[in-house]
C-alpha positions in Angstrom: 2.9 -5.5 -20.9 4.3 -9.0 -20.2 2.2 -11.2 -18.0 4.0 -13.9 -16.1 2.2 -17.2 -15.7 4.7 -18.2 -13.0 5.7 -16.0 -10.1 7.9 -13.1 -11.0 9.0 -12.8 -7.4 11.1 -16.0 -6.7 11.8 -16.6 -3.1 15.1 -18.2 -2.0 14.9 -21.9 -1.0 15.4 -20.8 2.6 14.3 -17.5 3.9 12.9 -16.1 7.2 9.4 -14.8 7.5 9.0 -11.2 8.4 9.9 -10.7 12.1 7.6 -8.1 13.5 10.2 -7.2 16.2 12.5 -5.7 13.6 12.3 -2.2 12.2 12.6 -3.4 8.6 9.0 -2.5 7.7 6.6 0.2 8.8 2.9 -0.5 8.3 1.0 2.7 7.3 -2.8 2.9 7.0 -4.3 5.6 4.9 -7.5 6.6 6.7 -9.8 8.4 4.3 -13.0 8.0 6.4 -11.5 9.7 9.5 -12.9 7.0 11.7 -11.7 3.5 12.7 -13.0 0.7 10.6 -13.1 -3.1 11.3 -10.7 -3.6 8.5 -8.2 -1.3 10.2 -8.5 -3.4 13.4 -7.3 -6.4 11.5 -3.9 -4.7 11.2 -3.6 -3.7 14.9 -1.0 -6.3 15.8 1.5 -4.4 13.5 1.1 -1.2 15.5 0.4 0.8 12.3 1.0 4.4 11.7 -2.5 5.9 10.8 -2.5 8.9 8.5 -5.7 10.7 7.9 -6.3 11.9 4.3 -9.5 13.8 5.1 -11.2 15.7 7.9 -10.3 18.9 9.6 -7.4 17.2 11.4 -5.9 16.1 8.1 -2.4 15.0 8.8 -1.3 15.3 5.2 -3.3 18.4 4.4 -4.9 18.8 1.0 -6.9 21.9 0.0 -5.4 22.4 -3.4 -7.8 20.4 -5.6 -11.5 20.2 -6.2 -12.3 16.6 -5.0 -14.7 15.9 -7.9 -13.0 17.7 -10.7 -9.4 16.7 -9.9 -9.8 13.4 -8.1 -7.0 11.6 -9.8 -4.6 14.5 -9.3 -5.6 14.8 -5.7 -5.0 11.1 -5.1 -1.7 11.2 -6.8 -0.7 14.3 -4.7 -1.8 12.5 -1.5 0.6 9.7 -2.4 3.4 12.1 -3.3 3.0 13.8 0.0 2.7 10.5 1.8 6.0 9.3 0.3 7.6 12.6 1.2 6.5 12.4 4.8 7.6 8.7 5.2 11.0 9.2 3.5 12.0 12.2 5.7 10.3 11.2 9.0 11.1 7.5 9.3 14.2 5.4 8.7 12.6 2.1 7.8 13.9 0.3 4.7 10.3 -0.7 3.6 6.9 0.7 4.0 3.7 -1.3 3.8 0.9 1.1 2.8 -2.6 -0.1 3.1 -6.0 1.5 2.7 -8.5 1.7 5.5 -11.0 -0.7 3.7 -8.5 -3.5 3.4 -9.1 -6.6 5.6 -6.2 -8.8 6.6 -7.3 -12.5 7.0 -4.0 -14.4 7.2 -1.2 -12.8 9.2 1.2 -15.7 8.7 0.8 -15.5 4.9 1.5 -11.8 5.0 4.7 -12.5 7.0 5.8 -15.1 4.5 5.3 -12.7 1.5 7.0 -9.8 3.2 9.8 -12.1 4.3 10.4 -13.1 0.7 10.4 -9.5 -0.4 13.0 -8.6 2.2 15.1 -11.6 1.3 15.2 -10.7 -2.4 15.4 -6.9 -1.8 12.5 -6.4 -4.2 11.7 -2.8 -4.9 7.9 -2.9 -4.9 5.3 -5.7 -4.4 1.5 -5.8 -4.3 0.1 -7.9 -1.5 -3.4 -7.7 -3.0 -4.5 -10.5 -5.4 -6.8 -9.0 -8.0 -8.1 -12.5 -9.0 -6.2 -12.6 -12.3 -4.3 -15.6 -13.5 -1.0 -13.8 -14.0 1.5 -12.5 -11.4 2.0 -9.0 -12.6 0.4 -6.0 -10.9 -1.8 -3.9 -13.2 -3.9 -1.8 -10.8 -5.1 -1.1 -7.3 -3.4 0.4 -4.3 -5.0 -1.7 -1.6 -1.8 -3.0 0.0 1.6 -2.4 -1.5 5.1 -2.9 0.0 7.6 -0.2 -1.1 11.3 -0.1 -0.7 12.6 3.2 0.5 15.0 3.7 -2.4 12.1 2.9 -4.8 9.8 5.4 -3.2 12.4 8.2 -3.6 12.6 7.6 -7.4 8.9 7.0 -7.9 8.0 10.1 -5.9 9.9 12.2 -8.5 8.2 10.3 -11.4 4.8 10.8 -9.7 5.2 14.5 -9.3 6.3 14.9 -13.0 3.3 12.9 -14.2 0.7 14.1 -11.6 -1.9 14.9 -14.2 -1.4 11.9 -16.5 -3.4 9.1 -15.0 -4.1 7.3 -11.8 -1.3 6.3 -9.4 -1.7 2.6 -10.1 -1.4 3.2 -13.8 1.7 5.3 -13.3 3.1 2.6 -11.0 2.6 -0.2 -13.4 4.1 1.8 -16.3 7.0 3.0 -14.3 8.2 -0.3 -12.9 7.4 -4.0 -13.4 5.6 -4.9 -10.2 4.7 -8.4 -9.0 1.7 -9.3 -7.0 1.0 -12.1 -4.6 -0.8 -15.3 -5.8 -2.6 -15.7 -2.5 -5.9 -14.2 -1.5 -5.7 -13.1 2.1 -6.1 -9.4 1.8 -9.6 -8.5 1.0 -10.9 -5.1 -0.3 -14.1 -4.7 1.7 -16.1 -1.5 1.6 -17.9 -1.4 4.9 -19.3 0.8 7.6 -17.0 2.3 10.2 -17.2 0.9 13.7 -19.4 3.6 15.1 -21.9 3.2 12.3 -22.0 -0.5 12.7 -22.8 -0.2 16.4 -25.9 1.8 15.6 -27.5 -1.2 13.7 
């Protein structure tokens, strides 16, 4: 894999930051805990769509795999089903999918990064900085911006390779994906709000 020491997403000299009043991007939070977390609250200004991936009221619905034995296949199938739901239920051109333990610390930087992606019509972009010196995504699904047309193609690839590795490995081998150079999205495992209130 080629690692770029300079950004592989090159923004135009002049471009507009993401305007939250448009329907260009739909923010989606994957809620595995089934409860609201402080990290989820940091995304509230985007009016996110919250999809539960566990609990009895599971919106996506997964009873096909043993969670311990087939964790990778289960996670891949969750994303396959998620893409299917978003593609056929919503008309947005981009989907920003974040996990429920991801804390947003700089909304303005997010709007700049997303604005650049929209201006360049980039297929897929990771908004999570893994702390490496290069600009190419290699792993992690904490916060990724997907173009609709990319999701359609990747969904087919994902289903075909459901049992052959984790979704982030499949994503990085399927398509050269860039990542942000800024650290404003933090992966923070933490208690949910109701547990925190008990302390």
